[in-house]
N, C-alpha and C positions, 0 to 999 in steps of 0.2 A: 447606419448608413450600411447600404449593399459593400458583401464584398468580393473579394475578387471572383469567388465561385456564382456567385449569385448573378454577378456581371456576365460573368459567361455564358452563364444558361440562358441569362434574358434575352441575349446578343446570338443565341442557336433559338430562340423563340422568334424574337423578329427576323431572321433568316428564312424559318419556316412561315410566316405571316408574307414575305414579301412575293413568296409563292404562288401564293391564293389567287383563286380567277375572281371577278368583279364578275355578280351575279347581274344580269341586263333587270328591265322592269319586268318586261314579261315572267319568266323563270322566277325571278323572287315573290311576284304576286299567284306565278301558280304553288310553288313552296307554302308559299305562306295562308294558301286555303287546304292547303289538304295537312298542314299542319295545324290549323284551328278543325279538322274534318279527324283529326287523331292519330295522323300518320306522323310519329316521332321522326322518323328518319327523317324526312322535311324539314324538320323544327332544328334537328345537326345540322343542315347542308346550311338553312339560311343563316343559323347562329353563328356557321364556322364563318360563312362569309363577311362577317361584322368584325372579326374578330382580331382586322386589321385596325379599323378606327379605334376601338376601343384604346389599341395604344394609341392611337396621332395624339387622342385626352388625353391617359396616359402622362403623358411627357410632359401636357401643359400643366404637371405637380412636380416636376422633377427635382425645381430648387428648392422643395421643401425639406429637404431632408431623409423622406420617409425611404422605408423600400421599393423600389419601384417593383419588384415584382407583387412584391404587396397590392401596391397601387394599381398595377392590369390585373389584379384576383379581381378589387373590390370594384375596379368599370365590369369584367364579367359576367358577373353577381346581376351587376344592372342592368345589361345586357339579357341576360336570360327572364328578367323579368320583364322588359321589355319585349323582352319575346312574344310572352306568353300572351301578352293585352294588345300588341299589333295586330290591325285591323284594314288590309288592302287595299281597302275598297276607299279609306277616306284620302287618298291622292299624294301620301309621302311615301318614300322611301324608310324602307326600317332603322338604315342610319339617323337618318333626321331625326327619327322619332323617338329613336334609342334616347340620342346624347342625351336629354335630360335625368335619367334614371341611372344612365353612363357616371355622367359629371354631381349624380348625389347619392350616389354609392362613395365613390371616392372622396366628396367634401365631408360624407360624416366620417369616414377612413380620418381624412386628415384631421379635422373639429378631435378626433378623438385622439391622436396621439400628441397634440401640439399642445393641448389644453387641458393633459393628461387630467383625464376626467374619469379613468378609469382606478386612480389613486384616491384618500381619505372615506375609504367609506368602511375603512373600520379604523378607534381610538389607535390604534396602534400603527397604524399607515399613514396617519393624519402624522403622529411623530415621527416617524421615521421620514415624511416627506419636510420636516423641520431640523430636524437635525443633518439630514443631508447638504439642506440648502447654508448650512450655520457651517457644518467638518468636510465635507465632501466628502464624508468615508463612501470607500467603493472597496472594502471589504467585507461580504457575505454574514458570515462568524462573526463579527463588530457591528454593524449595524443592527443585526438584530440581536443580539446583546445588548445595545442602547436603547432602542424601540420595543422590546417587547415581543417583535414578529419572529417566526421559527426563520430559521437558516432557510429553509426551500423559498418560503413568501419572501423574503430578504431576496434571493439568488433571482426569485421571478421580477420584482420591480425597480433591483439598481438600473435595467436599460432604460425605464421607462425616467427614472430619478436623473438618469446621467443627458438624457436627451433634454434637448433646448429648450425652454419653455417660453414660448414666445407669447407675447401681446397679440391680441387678434386687431386690438381696436390702435397699436402705438406701432414704436420701433419699426420703421421704415423699413423697407430693404435701400441695397443700396441705388434700383432706379427710382424710386421717388415712393414707393408704394406699398402702404401698410400693407399687412400680411391677410389681414380683410380680404382688400380688394381682389387677389387672387384668387379669394373660394367662388365658386360660380353662385350664379344667381339663382337663386330657387323660383321664385316667383310666377316663372311659366306655368302655365299647365301645359303639361305634353298634351293633352287631346286639345286645347284648343291653339297656340304657339307652335306647336313642333311642325306640324305640315306647313306653313305658312308660306317657308324661303320655296318649298319644291312646287307650291300653288300657282306663286306668283311669277319663276320660272316657268312653269307650264304654261301658264298661262300667256304670258307674254312670246314663247314659242310658238302657239298656237293664232296669236292675232298678226304674227310675222305676215304668219301663211297665208293667211285668211287676206290678208291685204295688199298680200301676194298674187292671188288669185284676181285679183278684180282689174277691172278694165284700166289701159292708162290716165283712162282722161278720170275716174274716180280713183284712181287711187293719188290724184294730184288733190281732188276734191278731203278726200279725210285727209292728209298728212297736213294742206293747209287750212281745214278745218279745224280738225278736232286734236293733231297730233303736234302742234305747233304753240309755245308762248306768245302768240301774236296772228291770231286765225283772223286768214282771210272771208269778208260778208262776201254775197251772194252776188250780192251788183260786184265787184272787184273781181267775182272768178266767174263772171258771166260777160263781162268788157275782155276778159283776157282768155276764151275761147271763143268770143264772136257770137255769145246766145243771151237770152233774155234770164233776169236770175231764176225765172219760175223754172223754165229749163235745168236753171243748176240746182234748186232745187229737186225736182224731180230726181236728178241722178240723184242724187246725195242721199235721198228716203232708199230711193233702188241699193244702194251700197250697205245703205243699215238693214237693208233689209236683209239683204244676198250675208254681208258679216255675221247679222244677228242668225241664224240659218247652220253656217257653217261653224260657228264658235259653239252653237248646240252641240251636231253633230262631233266635234273632238272632245269639249269636255266634256260632255252627257248631260249636261242639267240646263233648264235655261239659262235663256242669256241677256239680259237687259243690257244698249246698245240706247247714249243718249248725248247730245253734244255738247 
């Protein structure tokens, strides 16, 4: 558990992060490319701009009872790993891409802390664990004498022994969730999944822009033919416009062509449109 001093320094750190300016997509891309080209100072600026995002993710794990400063530090390590691998040409922001790596590092730290995998590497340590669970002996010298450990090693292990040893599969929290449910899912690939949200938002924004550039009649065709759960037929729209359904089809094809060309220009790659 964090001490008062730890909490104070963490509060100062959070205040410092709050004053940082968020990078625009253009500035982030420029810094990322220059960092990949070897400019280390650009990498520093890129990473520092994402530190508040690490804090946001770290706070998701505050109920585990582990020191928040350590959790934040593990998240920062994940951010550093992500920055080394980040490719701005993939179309997503560093924060989106880094979320996978940040959570992976924090998740590993949480698992080490709660499952106490650092214990039991020797017979003496396993004996100390059994003795503590039976006697709750907190005196390092007494524990060392009972287990065969050195007093120094007993002193190092006691904080771990005294920490809550939680079953990840059982012992649900007061909100009904088992501890394992609070560990971030590591199944997603950072390369294939991390950019999905940014790509979807970018495409939706581009689509709205392209539709707004069509003529009023073309916009109506697009919305009533493609952007609705109950699309109208060419004949129905022809009757509404007072033209033949063939004319509506021609207008639809023209709108498709215009949208495809504009989307390719905005997105930067070939784009297929189908009704």
